[in-house]
N, C-alpha and C positions, 0 to 999 in steps of 0.2 A: 524530451519531455518533461522531465523532472525540473528543469530550468524555468518552465514557464507557470509551474503551479500556483505560486503566491498572485500572480497578475491575475488570471482567470479565477483563481478560489476567492480573492478578496471580492471583485466585482459581482460574483455569483452571490457571495454573503449579503453583500451590501443591500443586494436586491432581494432576496430571499430568506436570508437568515440572521436577522437583527439578535446579536447577542448581547449579553450583558458585560459591560467595562467595568474597569476598577473604578473609575469615575463616578460610575452611575449604578454602582450596587447598593442597594435599599439596605436599611439597618434590619430588615427582616431577613432578607437574604442572607445577609453577612453573619447574622444570627444563625440562622440555619447550617451555614458554611462551617462555621466554628464549632457545632455541636456534631458534626457529621466526622467520624474518624477518618474517612476516604480522603476528605478535603485538607486533613489537618499537619500532612506531612509533603513538603513542596521539596525535598531534598534530592527527588530524581531529576526533576526539571533543574535544579542547581547544577548537577553534573553534566547537563546539556548546555547549560549556558557556560558553563566552566569550558568545555571543549570548543565552544565558539571564541571564547577570551583565548585559549591556546591557538586556535588555529591563526587569529587575526595577529597576533602578538609574537609567536614563535615559529609561524608556518614558514615553509619554503616558497619562494614566489615561482611560480611555472606557467609556461604560455603553452596551452592546450588548444585543440581545436577550434573552440568558441572563444578564447579568450585568456587574460591572465587570471589566475587564482592564487590565493594562499592556501597551501596545504600541508596535511601531515598523512602519514600512513599509518594504518592500524590501531583501531581503537575500539572500545566496548563500553555500552550503556547497558544498565537493567532497569527493568520497570516492573514493579509488583502490580499484579491483576487481582490479587486476593480481594475479599469482599466487593467483587464487582467493579474495582477501579479502573478506568481507562486513561491511559496516558495521553490525554490531548494539550497539546501545548498551550499555555495561558500566558505568557509574556508578549504575544500577540496575538491576534485573533485567528483562530484556525477553522476554515470551513468544513467542519467534521462531516456535515452531509454529503458536500460534493465528495470527499474521499471516500465516504460509504458507497455512494452510488458507482464510484470507479471499481471499489472492491465487488461490489455484485456483480458488475460487468466482467471483472475476470472470471469469477465463479461460473457465470453462465458460457466461458470460452467465448466471448464474443470478440471481434476484432474491427468492428464497424465504427467508427467515432461518431456515425448520425445519430446511433442509439443514445450516446451521452449527451448530444447536442439538444437533441428533443426533451431531455430532462433538465435543460441550462447549464449545462457541465460542459468546459470548453477547455479542460486542461491538456488534451491531447490535439487541439487544434493547430498549433505550431509545428509539429511533428507530423503531420497529415497533409500539410498543403501541396499543391502541384510542386511549387518550387523545391520543397524539401525532399518529397519523394524522387524527384529528378536527381537531386544531388546524392541520394544514397543508390542513384542505378536502378532505380524501381519506375522507370518511364510509364511501364505496361502499366502500374497499378491507378485504378480510378482514385481520385481525390478523396481522403477521408479513411482510408483502408491501410491499417498499420502491419499487416503481415502475422504470421504465425509467432506471435510472442505473448508472455504473460499469460493471460488465461487460456489461451489455445493451448500454450504447452501444458497447461495444469489439467484440462480435459482430454487433449487430443496428441499427448507428446509425439513427435515423429512423424504424424500423418502428413500425407501430401498436400498443399495448401493449394486452393483456388483463391486469387485475388478479386474475381469478378463476382464472385458470390460470397467472400468472405469467409469462407467455410472449407471443410475436406472434399478431395475428390476423390469420390467412392466408385470404383470399380464395379462395373455389372458381371455378373456370372458368364464364364465362356460358355459355348457350346457342351453340352453334357454335363456340366457342373450341376451339381445340385442348386435351388435357389439359396442365395445368402452367402456362399461360398465365398464369391466374389470381394465381400465387404469385411471377411474375417480377418485378413490378415492385418497385423499393426501397422503395415505400410498406408494402408487405407484408413482402416479406425483409428489410429494411434491408441496410445496408452492413457487411460483417466487416472492420473496419479491422485487427483482428489479423492475419487471413489475407493482409491486403494488405502489413503489414508484414514478415510471413515470406516471403511471395514476393519482395519486393523483397531481404531479406538473403540470399536463397539464391541470388539471381541476381548474378553478377560485375558485371553492369552495373547493374542495379538498386540494388545496394547503395552506388554510388558518390551516389546521390541527396539532396539536401539537402531533400527532402519526404516523409521517412519519419516521419510523424505519426500520433498515435493521441489524441483527445479524447472527453472525456465531456460536454463543455458543448454542451448542444443545446439553444437558446432556446424551439424549438418545444415541449419537453416538460419544462420546468424544474418547471411548477406540479403536474405527474404525479408527481415524484419527492419521496420521503419528506424528503430532503435534498438541496439543490442541491450539485454536487459541489465538492468543495474540492479535490481534485487534479484538474486542468483538462485538461491536456495535456501529453503527453510525446513527444519527438522522439529518434530513433535516428540515430548517424551511425556510419560505419564509415570508420577512417583506416587508412593503411599496409596497405590489403588485406583485413586481418581483425580489426582491434581495434575492437571494438563498446563505443561510449558511450551513456549514455542522458540526457539532461536533462528534467526537469520542473518545470512551472511549477504552483504551487499557490496559489490565491487567497486561502486561510484557513488559518493553520499553529497549531494549538494546540501551542505547541513541548515543551512537558514531556511532554505526554500524548499527542498524535497523531503528531507528526512522528518520534517512533522507530520508530514502524511504516511510515509514509510512506517514510522512509530505508530501512529493510529490504527493504521489499515491492518497491520499484522496482528496488533492487539486485538481490534475489532473481530479479525479472523478466529484468533484463538479463544475469544468468549462464545463465538458463534457453534465451532466446533464443539466446545466444551458443553454447551446445551443441547446440540444435536445428538452427541453422542453418550450423553448422562454422566458427565463429568462437570469438574469445577475448574475453571482457570486460575492459573496460579502464578505466572510470571513470562514475562517477554524479555527475551536477551537479543541486543542488538549488536552483531559483529560488523564493523566497518573498515573497508578497506582503502580507499583513497577518500579522504575527508578534505573537503575544500569549500572555500568562501570565494566568489567572484568578486573581484578588486572593486567593481562599481556597488557591490553591497555591503563595504566594510563600514561605511557610515551609518548604515541602517540596523546592522548588528552592534555595534557599539550603544546605539539608543535602545536596542532590545536587551542586552546584557545588563543595563543599568535599571531594569525593573525587576521587582521582586515576584518571584511565582507564586499563584494563587493556590495551588494544589490541585487533585486531579478529581475530575468528577467520576460519576459511577455510569455503568450501563448495565441494562437486563435486556435478555432476550424476552419478548414478550408472548411468543409462543413458538413451539417446535413444530415444523413443518416436515412433510413426510420426505421431501427432495431437496437436498443443499440449493438447487437453482431457483427454488420458489420463494425464498426469502426476499422482503422488502424492507425499503428503509422503514417503514412505520413497525417494523417487528424489534426494533433496536431504541430502547428507551434511556435518552442519555438524561441524568439527572445533574444538577449541580455545578454545570459549566458555566465558569466566570472568567473574563479574559480583559487584558488591556487593551486598547485599541490596535487596530489593524497597522501593520507597517507594510508600506508598499517598497516592492522591490522591481527594478525594471526587468523585463522578460529577456532571457538569454535561451536562444536555440542552438 
């Protein structure tokens, strides 16, 4: 899935999200940007571009399941979220609304790609086709079902999965059991990790914990997933009483194609949780395992690293809703996003 993001995201954005590019920034917009502190420092994106340069010039050549890559192992990037900053990559157009729709899909625990397709989002199409599911040994899955991954593990970790309904298998009470008992076991209901994170962050004592963790890596269900999770585990930490930070460990990073979405997605999530729990977003830290660039993307990466970053935009959460799953795209107000033109990269699945 991570390898198909740019192709579909660019297509969606061309149709639905015309963005300002460097060549079309008006004097008024440029003046506003230069006067906004959040837009003034592009150094964090320069570090991202330096990682791209390092991979294609110094990385090892490896042949994997879906082609040749240049790769490095073990890198870290840091992004400030202070003052509402949201690190959306600017050296190529990033379809941030597409990214946000996927994040909200995760938050709801959904695994049916048709839900995204109805919103014009096609980033999971390549990893939910009949041919692809069959290649994963999931011939019994209906097309468009990705299995118990990402959002499902966030909301129902470990619950038995029904691919025909894209939801949990809930056991009915046995004879003599009180009503509802059959559904109370974690085997059936799963563990709502996201709710546990929210409960901890809302508690003055709970937010001090070093155990506020959410994971998508469930070894017992990996073979039921269309794609084993790439972004594996995130940890949240509150410092100085109200500053919320997030660190993410990602085992496999398609740095030019998937990582821009991962950076924006977990930064959006941190801003959302901060607003939802009465905190302020502070920092996103990105721990990366296998960092790679597919060989067919190298020329596109060379074009991207030749461009100058424009600096981070800002985001505000327009309203605080009662339930985390009730938020919608319109609740995220992104201001000041300007980018260079899109760079198309061929889809690799």
